[in-house]
C-alpha positions in Angstrom: -15.8 -10.7 14.4 -15.9 -7.5 12.2 -15.8 -9.8 9.4 -18.8 -11.7 10.5 -20.8 -8.3 10.9 -19.9 -7.5 7.4 -21.0 -10.8 6.2 -24.4 -10.8 8.0 -24.7 -7.1 6.7 -24.2 -8.3 3.2 -26.7 -11.2 3.4 -29.3 -9.1 4.9 -28.9 -6.8 1.9 -28.9 -9.2 -0.6 -31.3 -12.2 0.4 -34.3 -9.8 1.2 -37.3 -11.6 0.0 -35.8 -13.9 -2.7 -36.9 -17.0 -3.5 -35.8 -20.4 -1.6 -33.3 -21.0 -4.5 -31.9 -17.7 -5.0 -31.5 -17.3 -1.2 -29.4 -20.8 -1.4 -27.3 -19.6 -4.3 -26.3 -16.5 -2.5 -25.8 -18.2 0.8 -23.3 -20.4 -1.5 -21.7 -17.3 -2.5 -21.6 -16.1 0.9 -19.8 -19.2 1.6 -17.4 -18.4 -0.9 -16.4 -15.2 -0.1 -15.8 -16.5 3.3 -13.4 -19.2 1.6 -11.6 -16.4 -0.1 -11.2 -14.3 2.9 -9.7 -17.2 4.9 -7.3 -18.2 2.3 -6.6 -16.1 -1.0 -7.5 -17.8 -4.1 -9.6 -20.6 -2.6 -12.7 -18.9 -2.8 -12.2 -18.1 -6.6 -10.7 -21.6 -7.2 -14.2 -23.1 -6.0 -16.0 -20.9 -8.4 -13.5 -21.6 -11.3 -12.5 -18.1 -11.6 -8.9 -18.7 -11.8 -7.8 -15.5 -13.3 -8.8 -13.9 -10.2 -7.7 -16.7 -7.9 -4.1 -16.0 -9.6 -4.2 -12.0 -9.9 -6.3 -11.1 -6.5 -5.4 -14.1 -4.6 -1.8 -13.7 -5.8 -1.6 -10.1 -5.0 -3.2 -10.8 -1.3 -0.5 -13.6 -0.6 2.4 -11.2 -1.9 1.6 -8.3 0.4 0.8 -10.6 3.2 4.2 -12.0 2.8 5.6 -8.7 2.6 4.1 -7.6 5.9 5.2 -10.8 7.6 8.7 -10.4 6.5 9.0 -6.7 7.8 6.7 -7.3 10.8 8.9 -9.8 12.0 11.9 -7.6 12.2 12.9 -6.6 15.7 12.8 -3.0 14.4 9.1 -3.0 13.8 7.0 -0.8 15.7 3.8 -3.0 17.0 2.1 -0.4 19.0 0.9 2.8 17.6 2.1 4.6 20.8 5.5 4.1 19.6 5.0 5.6 15.9 2.8 9.0 17.0 3.6 11.9 19.0 1.5 15.0 18.9 2.0 18.1 21.1 0.0 21.1 21.3 2.0 24.2 20.5 -0.3 26.6 21.3 -2.2 29.4 18.8 -4.2 26.7 17.5 -1.1 24.8 16.4 0.1 21.2 17.0 3.2 19.4 16.2 2.9 15.7 14.9 6.1 13.6 15.3 5.7 10.4 13.6 8.7 7.7 14.1 9.0 5.1 11.6 11.6 2.4 11.2 12.0 1.5 7.6 10.5 -2.0 8.6 7.4 -0.4 10.3 6.7 1.9 7.1 6.8 -0.9 4.6 4.9 -3.2 6.8 2.2 -0.6 7.4 2.1 -0.2 3.9 1.9 -3.6 2.6 -1.0 -4.4 5.4 -2.9 -1.2 4.0 -2.3 -3.0 0.5 -3.5 -6.4 1.8 -6.7 -5.1 3.4 -7.8 -2.9 0.6 -7.2 -5.6 -2.1 -9.4 -7.6 0.3 -12.1 -5.2 0.4 -12.1 -5.2 -3.5 -12.3 -8.8 -3.4 -15.5 -8.6 -1.1 -17.1 -6.3 -3.4 -16.3 -8.2 -6.7 -17.9 -11.3 -4.8 -20.9 -9.1 -3.5 -21.9 -7.1 -6.4 -21.8 -9.9 -9.1 -23.3 -12.6 -6.6 -20.3 -14.5 -7.3 -20.7 -14.5 -11.1 -17.6 -14.6 -13.6 -17.2 -11.0 -14.8 -14.4 -8.6 -15.2 -15.8 -5.4 -13.4 -13.3 -5.3 -10.8 -10.6 -4.9 -13.0 -12.0 -1.7 -14.2 -12.5 -0.3 -10.8 -8.6 -0.6 -10.6 -8.4 2.3 -13.4 -11.4 4.3 -11.7 -8.8 7.0 -10.2 -7.3 7.6 -13.7 -10.6 7.4 -16.0 -11.1 10.9 -16.8 -13.7 10.2 -19.5 -16.0 8.9 -16.7 -15.6 11.9 -14.0 -13.4 14.6 -15.8 -16.5 17.1 -16.1 -17.9 16.7 -12.7 -17.7 19.7 -10.6 -18.4 17.2 -7.8 -14.9 15.4 -8.4 -12.9 18.8 -9.0 -14.2 20.7 -6.0 -12.5 18.8 -3.3 -9.5 17.8 -5.5 -8.7 21.3 -6.2 -9.7 22.4 -2.4 -7.2 19.6 -1.0 -4.5 20.6 -3.5 -4.4 24.1 -2.4 -5.6 24.6 1.0 -2.9 25.7 3.4 -1.6 23.1 5.5 -1.6 25.3 8.4 -2.5 24.0 12.1 0.0 21.1 12.2 3.7 20.9 11.7 4.7 17.3 10.8 8.1 16.0 11.5 9.4 12.6 10.2 11.7 10.7 12.3 13.1 7.9 10.0 15.9 5.6 9.7 18.9 6.7 7.6 17.9 3.8 4.8 14.2 5.4 4.6 14.0 8.3 2.2 11.4 11.0 1.4 11.4 10.1 -2.3 11.0 6.2 -1.5 8.2 7.2 1.0 6.4 9.2 -1.8 6.9 6.5 -4.3 5.3 3.7 -2.2 2.7 6.2 -0.7 1.3 6.6 -4.0 0.2 3.5 -4.9 -0.6 2.7 -1.2 -3.3 5.5 -1.2 -4.5 4.9 -4.3 -5.5 1.6 -3.5 -7.2 3.0 -0.1 -9.4 4.9 -2.4 -10.3 2.0 -4.2 -10.7 -0.3 -1.5 -12.2 1.7 1.0 -15.1 3.0 -1.4 -16.0 -0.5 -2.8 -16.4 -1.4 0.9 -18.2 1.3 2.4 -20.2 2.6 -0.4 -20.1 -0.3 -2.8 -21.0 -3.0 -0.4 -22.1 -1.4 3.1 -24.0 1.6 1.7 -25.5 -0.5 -1.1 -26.8 -3.1 1.4 -28.5 -0.6 3.5 -30.1 0.6 0.4 -31.2 -2.8 -0.9 -32.8 -3.4 2.7 -34.6 -0.5 3.1 -35.8 0.0 -0.3 -38.7 -2.5 0.5 -39.6 -0.8 3.6 -39.9 2.9 2.5 -39.8 4.9 -0.7 -36.5 4.6 -2.8 -35.7 8.1 -2.2 -35.9 7.8 1.6 -33.9 4.4 1.6 -31.5 6.3 -0.5 -30.9 9.1 2.3 -31.2 6.3 4.8 -28.3 4.4 3.3 -26.1 7.6 2.8 -26.8 8.5 6.6 -25.9 4.8 7.9 -23.0 4.4 5.4 -21.2 7.5 6.5 -21.8 6.5 10.2 -19.8 3.3 9.9 -17.0 5.2 7.7 -17.1 7.6 10.2 -16.8 4.6 13.0 -13.8 3.1 11.3 -11.8 6.2 11.5 -9.9 6.9 14.9 -8.5 10.2 14.0 -4.8 8.7 15.1 -1.8 10.0 13.5 -2.6 11.6 9.7 -6.1 9.9 9.6 -9.4 11.7 9.9 -11.5 11.6 13.1 -14.9 10.0 13.0 -16.6 13.3 12.6 -14.5 14.8 9.8 -14.9 10.9 8.2 -18.6 11.4 8.7 -18.9 14.2 6.9 -16.8 13.0 4.1 -18.7 9.9 4.1 -22.1 11.9 3.7 -20.5 13.5 0.6 -18.7 10.7 -0.9 -22.2 8.9 -0.4 -24.2 11.3 -2.3 -21.7 11.3 -4.9 -22.1 7.4 -5.3 -25.9 7.5 -5.2 -26.9 11.2 -6.6 -30.5 9.9 -7.2 -32.6 6.7 -7.0 -31.5 4.3 -9.8 -28.0 6.3 -10.5 -24.9 5.0 -8.9 -21.4 6.3 -9.5 -18.7 4.1 -8.0 -15.9 5.1 -10.2 -16.2 9.1 -9.4 -16.3 8.4 -5.5 -13.2 6.0 -5.7 -11.4 8.7 -7.7 -12.5 11.5 -5.2 -10.9 9.2 -2.4 -7.8 8.1 -4.2 -6.8 11.6 -5.2 -7.7 13.2 -1.8 -5.5 10.7 0.1 -2.8 10.9 -2.6 -2.4 14.4 -2.9 -2.6 15.0 0.7 0.0 12.6 1.4 2.2 14.1 -1.3 2.0 17.3 0.2 2.7 16.3 3.6 5.6 14.3 2.7 7.2 17.2 0.4 6.7 20.0 3.1 7.2 18.0 6.2 10.8 18.2 8.2 12.7 14.8 7.9 15.3 13.9 10.8 17.4 11.1 11.2 15.7 8.7 14.0 18.3 7.4 16.6 18.3 3.7 17.4 15.5 2.4 19.2 13.8 5.9 19.3 10.0 5.9 19.6 7.1 8.1 20.4 6.0 6.9 23.6 3.8 9.8 24.9 0.2 10.6 25.9 -1.9 11.9 22.9 -3.3 15.4 22.7 -6.9 15.7 21.6 -7.6 16.1 18.1 -10.1 18.8 16.6 -13.3 17.6 15.9 -13.6 19.1 12.7 -10.8 19.2 10.1 -10.3 18.4 6.4 -6.7 18.1 6.1 -6.7 14.4 7.2 -6.7 11.3 5.3 -9.9 9.1 4.8 
């Protein structure tokens, strides 16, 4: 259902008042995109884009296979209630206990990689109209393109903030299997959250916000369409965050979406997807590294989970992953 809604949004944003011939071409691209979503590599193969069928389709097959392998284990924790438990300690402090089997941690990490590779695929086909290009490869390097955003205060302000802000208010305790170490979680989380920044920004800013802008640009002035798309895109971004575990809640994600939306589209005719990706990638990566470094690690007992009711999350807070 969510893929259908996303596809409809993309169609609304791209067909507009196009000529019948162009509309047919875009509908064909939409069909190739759906084929790629259903079977990794198929859509690119239909388009004759064999390098991306191999690289992006192959990467999605590998991460899906890894997820299937880990999630089929009897030690995989399928229910979120088995993983997170939050306890109110008073004095505006909470304790978050995270229960991870090795299989659960790696299954969730590979599911995240798969999802964000899929988002990159959607953006690649959407933004190019299914024409062969190498732009998506460049976006994979966006978090490291200091030449593109290294002089921008809009990048450094949130990055320095999340690097230095005290992580007060929540104590995190990881209950993990003996064969799951802090160091390997850090290594895997680095690649996972770099990819989260890429995948979520190309989806929420590059596809959804851009589609809203394309849709409204013919109805209103460019600046009105720009701000409308920023707000609506941030709303979708906020709705996609539940506040579970270390994830941002909807209110915080909405405010972050406004900021990232502005960075992506600072003025009519100007778009900066690379900087939005870099901000998002480094925010999540730095925050996750700090949390893993400063958290307590204890050995999870066989079969031990976190079956409990959730405590309420703070409405606002900017020490969460987006």
